N, C-alpha and C positions, 0 to 999 in steps of 0.2 A: 840362561833362565836358572835361577838358584834351583836347586832341587825341591827346597820343600814349597816355593812358587808355584813352581811346575806341577806340584802333586795338587795343591789348592786347585791352580786355574783347570785342572782335568776335572776335578770333583765339580767344580761351579759348572763347566762350560755341560757336563754331565745332566746338571739338573735345568739348567736353562736350555737346552736341548730339547728335554720331555715338556718342559714348559710351552715350546713354543710348538711340538707334534700336536700338544693337547690344545694350540689356538688360545692360550692363554700368557703370552710372553707380552710382557708391554714393552713400547719401543715408543717413546716421546717424538711426536711430531717435528719437524724442523721447522725454523720460524717462517722459512720463506714459503712451505705448504700452506702455514697459515694465513698468512699477507694476502692472499689471492682467493681468503674465501671469505663466506659472512658467518659472521659468529654466530652460532647458536650451542656454544660448547663451553665457553668459560666461565667463571662465576664474578666477572664484573658487571652486574647485575645492571648497576645504576649509568655505567660507562663512565665514571669518574676517573679511572686509570685510561682507559682507550682515546678518551675524548680529549686529552691534555688538560681538563678543569685543575686535576689533582696535582698535575707538574706545576701548574702556574700557581697555585694556593700553596705548595711545598716550599718553591723560592721564595716567595713573599715571607714564609713564615722563618725562612733562613735571614731574611734581610731585618728581620727585627731582631735577630740574636746573633750579630756580625762577629761575637768573640766566641764562638761554640767552638768544642771540641767534640772531634768526629766519635771517636771511641769512648767507650762509659769505662774503659782503664781498668774494671776490678769487677768482682761479685756483687750482688745484693748487700751483703752483710760488710762489705768492706767500703772503698771508695765508690762502688758502682751506685750507689744512690745519688744520684745529680738532685740538684735544686729543679731542673727541668722535669725531670721524672715523676718527684713528688708533685707538682703542680699537676702534670697531667691525670696523674692518679686520683687528685682529690677531686680535680673537675670533672673527669668521667664517672667518679663515684656520685657525685650529686646532679651530673647530669643524666644518670640513671637508676636516682633515686636510692642508692646503698650508703650505709654507713662509712665502706672504706672500699679501697680498690686496689689490685695489685696487679702490674701491667708484667707479663712475659713474651718472651720471643714468638710464639705461635700459639694457635689454639691448640694443638696436638701439645706442647708443654706443658699448657693449662690445663689439661684433664689429667695429663701423669701427672703434675702435681698434686692435685685437688686427689685424684682416688688414691694417690701412694701413702700422703701424708695425713690426710683429714679424718677418715674413721677411724677408732683406734678396737684395739683386742677386744673382742665381744660384741663388737657392733655387726651390723647387718648391712649392705648393699642389695638392692633389690632394683633391678637394672632392666629397662626395654631391651627386649631380645635383639633388635635392631640398632643397638647401642654402636657410636662408633670406635673404629680399632683404638684410638687414644684412649678411651674409657677402658678399654679390656686391659692395656697395657699397664695402665695404673692400676685397677688393681690387682694385677696379677703381682705388682710389687707390692701393695700395701698387705694390713693385717686384717683387714675384714673379713667374714663369710659373704660370698658371693652369690646369688640367687636372680634367675630372668622371670618376666611374666611374657605374658604373650603382648605383641605388638600391637600397642594405642588400644589395649584394653582393660578402662578402669575395673572391670567386674575380676577378669583376671588377677590383675593388682591385689585387689581387694583381699581375694583367696590365696594369693601368697604371703599378704601381710599377716592373717590371720592365722594362717599356717605356721609360722613364724614366731607369732604369738602364743597361739596356744601348746606348743613344742620347745619353749626357752621361757624358764621362770625370769630371768633378768631382762627381757624385754616385755612380759606380761606386767613385772612390777615397777619398771620405767626407767629401768637402772641402763640399760644398754637401749642404744639410738639404733634406727632404722633409717639410713640414707634411701631416697628413693631418685634413680637416675632417668633424666627423658632428654630428648631434644625438642626444640621448636620446630622448624624444618627438617624431616628428616632426609640425609644427602643423597639418598639412591631413590627411593619411592614417591618423593616430592610430597609426602601427606604430612601432617600436622599435629603436634601433641593434643588431644584433648584435656588442656593444662584443669579445667574446671572440673574433670570427672575426677582426674590425678587427683585434686587435692580433697576431692567430698571423700576418694576411696581411703585415704591416708586418715582421713579424721574417725572414719566409722571404723577401721579396722583396730587404729591405735588412739583409743579416745583418752586417755594419760597426757598424749601429745608428745611421745617419744620418738618421732619422727624429724627427718628434715629433708626438703626438696629441694633437688639442686638440677637446672638446667641448662644446656649446652645452645648457644643462641648464635652458632655460626652463620646459618644462613638465615637468620631472621634482623641481624644488628645493623642498622643503618636503613633495613629496608619498610619494615614496618614501625608501627607506634607512633608517639608524637615525636616529631623530630627526628624522628628515625632510632629512638631509642630501645626499640626491639619488641619481642611477642610477648613478655611478660609485662610491660609497661603498658602496651597497648589496652589489656585487659585488668589492667590496676592492681596487678597481683605481685606486688613487690614483696609485702610481708611475707608471702606464702611460699618464697624461692631462696631462702636467705644465702644461698650459694647460684651465683649466674657464671658463665663464661662467655663474654660478650667477642667475639672474633673482629679483626678488623681487614683481613684478608679477601674477603669477597664482597658484599655491597659498597664498603669502604675505599675499596681498591689498593689498599697498601699493605701492612703486614702486623703481626702481633696480636696481642688479646689483653685484655682486661677482666681479671678476676674480680666482682661483685660480691663483699662479703663485709663482715665486722671486724674492727679493730684486732681483735682476737685470732680472729681464723687468719687473718694477714700476716702476723705476727707468727703463729705456725706456720705457715707454707715457708717463709721467708728462715726459719730455725729447720724445719723438718723435710723441706720437700728437694728429693738430691738433686735434682735437675735445675732448682735454683741456687740450691747452698755452694753447688760446684759447677755453676754456669756463668760465665760475664755477663753483666747485666742488659739489658736492651741499650743499644746505641741511642746519641741525641739524634742522629738521622731519622732511626725508626720511629722513634716519640713525634719527631715534626712530623715526619708522614702522615701519621696517626693524628694529631690535632687538625692537619690542614683537612683530613679526610671528614673529621667529626664537622668541623665549622661550614665544610659544603653540604652535608647530607642537612644537616640543621638549618641550612639556609632557603629560600623559596623557590632555587632551582632544584635543590635534593626533594625537598617535598613534590614540586611538579614529576619530576623523574621516578618516584614511587608511585604517585599515580599512574605513571604511563606503564609503570610494569604489571600492576593489577588488572590495568585496563587489556593489555595485551594478552597476557596470560589467559584473561576469559576469552577474547575473541579467539585464542588458537584453539581453545578446548571448545568452543561452538563450529566453530569450523571442522575440528577432524569429527565430533563424535554426534554433529546434527549429520552426517554423510550417510547415508545408505551403504555406500561402500565399506566403511570403516565398523560400520557394527555387523555387517556381513564376514569380516574378515576376522574381528573379534571372535564371532560365533564360532569361525571355522577353525580356532585356536591359532592365528598364524600370527596374531602380535594383540596386545592387550595394553590397558592402561590403568594400575594398580588404584587411581583417582578418580575412576571414569563415572563412578557414583556417588561420589561424596565432593566435586570439585564445585559444583553451582551451587550448593547449599554453605560452604564453610564462609566464613567473614575477610578470612585474609587467605591470599593464594599465593601459594610458594612459585616461584618462579621455574624449580626443577620440573621435567617431564619425562616420567619414565615410560619407554616403549618397550613393553617386556616381549623377547620372543625366544624360541629356542635357541642354542648357540649360533649354529651356522647360519642360523637367519638372521641372529640381530647382525652378525659381520656383514652380513648381504645387506641388510637395511642400511648399515652404516655406510658402507662404500657405496650406494647407491644414491645416499645424500651427499654425501664428498663430493662425487663424480657432479652432480649436479652445483659445486661450489658453495656449500653448505657444510660449515665446519660442525660435527656432533661427536660425543664421544662414545666407545663402546665399553662395556664393564660384564666382566666374567665373575666366575667363580673364583678364588674366593673372596673378590670385594664383595661380591651378591652370595646370596645364599644359591648353592647348587641348584639348576634348572631355571635361575631367575634371570638369565642373560638378557643384555638388554642395551637399548640407545639413548644414551643421558644426553636428555635436550637441556638448554637453560636461556629463557625469554628475557630481555636483555630491553630497558629502557630506549635503545636505540633503532631495535629491528623494527623496520616500519610494517607498514599493512602489509603493504604488496609484498617483500620478504617473508612476511609469516604466511600471507596467501599460497604462495610459491612452495614454500617446503612443507605446507601441509598437500599442495597438491602432489608434491613428489611423494611422499609418504604413501598417499592413496594410492599412487599410481605404480607404485611397490607391490602393494597390499592386492591391486587388481591381478599384477603379474602372477603373485603366488598363487591366489587364487584359481587361475585360468589353469596354471601348471597342476595345481592339485586335481582338479576338477580332470583333466585330461588322463592323470595317474588312475584315478577311480575308474574311467572309461575304459582304460587297458584291462 
């Protein structure tokens, strides 16, 4: 081995070994492990990918374009902007009620592009404290001042905006812009942004209107809204969110993302977002898969599957939270749901379920469920805040009533064992 490579390998090995000792080493499951389990982990919420529906629709799309070129061959500013990509962007912008759209290779790329290139020097970004890592990466590359507000708290947002306004003459005068960054369904807690409250807080704190709300719809695109058009469209607030990032790798079953905006913002992204300027444009194959996914999501079958997800998430919550064993385990601090007090009254259900437990217990619960052939994911710091380790579950359209009942029973069985063990320790 080359000397430099050997030094690097030893350094990396030491950091990975430490992460393993801390119980935080990420080890992707091997495909054969997943094949033998019931899926309560993946983001394929409508089961468009797993069912084969998307594959069939994708192949039909290829047949409609027999002379296609696989690669885009260049960056967007050069030959990479093909007619098929332009048509897709125009169609998706219309579908989501936006003036324009720019398609990117992933949701991560989209957030990096937006937050690194669009806010200008002198502007501010106020972001939910649980913002996705890609938003943070984009902000770090950008030129605006970035400040958090307490998660899903419009009053905290209003206070932060008033603080910025009162301490910055350029904001008070309306010269500088304040961007507000939120997500529709949060990927780790499974809760939803109070977007009406977010908009109201911005209006009250900045009556001159020098604010811009942006939303990441990674976990809502295809899953809610008219024809699956998303969270903002469901509430009819398209004009209140001039920048939306709607990704295609979750409910739509493929990959990539569309940034919904106006023509000027689109041009600015193509000119100034370095991960777009210096990257090959999305391929025909990627774009064709996305078009196929949108067609399925907007179909009667897509609507049926959206309704199934909503019904099954509610069924899961009722089974779990109505059970006395769950309430006792939650009181004992063994496991809890951050959405327990809100799920029954919210108009839209997120398919993401977070079972928060101390680190060792989160691993124990995940292993208990996997032993029963239910695939779930376990999440530790730094993906989530320290002390907020959890089992992350996802409810899908294809999960049966019997599967949901069985996995809830297994969660309750684990919780009962932990309570009995806790009682024995107290008795000793």
